[in-house]
C-alpha positions in Angstrom: 15.6 -9.9 -2.7 13.5 -7.2 -1.7 14.0 -5.9 1.9 10.8 -3.9 3.5 11.4 -1.6 6.5 8.1 -2.2 8.7 7.5 1.1 10.1 6.4 -0.5 13.5 9.4 -3.4 14.3 11.6 -0.6 12.3 13.5 -3.0 10.9 14.2 -3.7 6.9 13.4 -7.6 6.8 13.1 -9.9 3.5 10.2 -9.9 1.6 9.3 -13.1 2.6 8.2 -11.8 5.8 5.4 -10.1 4.2 2.4 -10.6 2.3 0.6 -7.6 -0.1 -2.7 -6.9 0.9 -3.6 -4.8 -1.6 -4.0 -0.8 -3.2 -3.9 1.4 -0.3 -6.3 4.3 0.6 -9.3 2.4 -0.8 -12.2 3.9 1.1 -15.1 1.8 1.8 -18.9 3.1 0.3 -20.6 4.5 3.4 -23.9 2.5 2.0 -23.0 -0.3 0.0 -26.7 -1.2 -0.4 -26.9 2.0 -2.4 -24.7 1.5 -5.1 -25.3 -0.1 -8.4 -23.9 -3.8 -9.5 -21.6 -1.8 -12.0 -20.7 0.8 -8.8 -19.7 -2.1 -6.6 -18.0 -4.2 -8.9 -16.0 -1.3 -9.8 -15.4 -0.9 -5.8 -14.2 -4.7 -5.5 -12.3 -5.4 -8.4 -11.3 -2.0 -10.5 -8.0 -0.7 -9.0 -5.2 1.5 -10.5 -2.4 0.2 -12.9 0.4 2.6 -11.8 3.3 3.0 -13.5 5.5 4.4 -11.0 4.9 5.6 -7.7 2.1 3.5 -6.1 0.6 3.1 -2.7 0.0 -0.4 -1.9 -1.3 -2.2 1.8 1.1 -4.7 3.2 1.3 -7.0 6.3 4.1 -8.5 8.1 3.2 -11.7 8.7 6.0 -13.4 10.2 6.8 -10.5 12.6 4.8 -8.3 14.5 1.4 -8.6 12.5 0.7 -5.3 11.6 -0.9 -4.1 8.5 0.8 -0.8 6.8 1.3 1.4 3.8 4.2 1.4 1.2 4.8 3.7 -1.7 6.5 1.1 -4.2 8.1 2.1 -7.2 5.8 -0.5 -10.2 9.2 0.4 -12.6 11.9 -0.1 -10.5 9.8 -2.4 -7.8 11.8 -0.4 -5.1 10.0 1.0 -2.1 10.1 4.4 -2.0 9.1 4.3 1.8 6.8 3.0 4.3 4.3 4.4 6.8 1.9 2.9 9.6 -1.7 2.5 9.0 -4.2 4.9 9.6 -1.1 8.0 8.6 -1.9 10.5 6.0 -0.9 9.7 2.1 2.4 11.6 1.3 3.2 14.1 -1.4 4.6 12.3 -4.0 6.7 15.7 -5.1 8.0 15.8 -1.7 9.0 12.1 -2.2 10.3 12.0 -5.7 12.8 15.4 -4.8 14.0 13.2 -1.7 15.7 10.9 -4.5 
């Protein structure tokens, strides 16, 4: 079982406490009506399929209810770090050097 560190509760809890909420740091277009059908489709459905560290959004559904971001290695399924929503995206080189 995976343990996920909630940055708001400051606890490592079983993954069953959390829900995956998609890729992190996806900016919504300022004027969606100005996009072509293909651009809107890409915004809604096309996401990266990264091998290695991947930025994700999670929600602590059975706890504080807060959304937060996480960096998870898709090869090992290991969480490298979690951080509060709204905080800047961490630099991957710093994470890899810390390992």
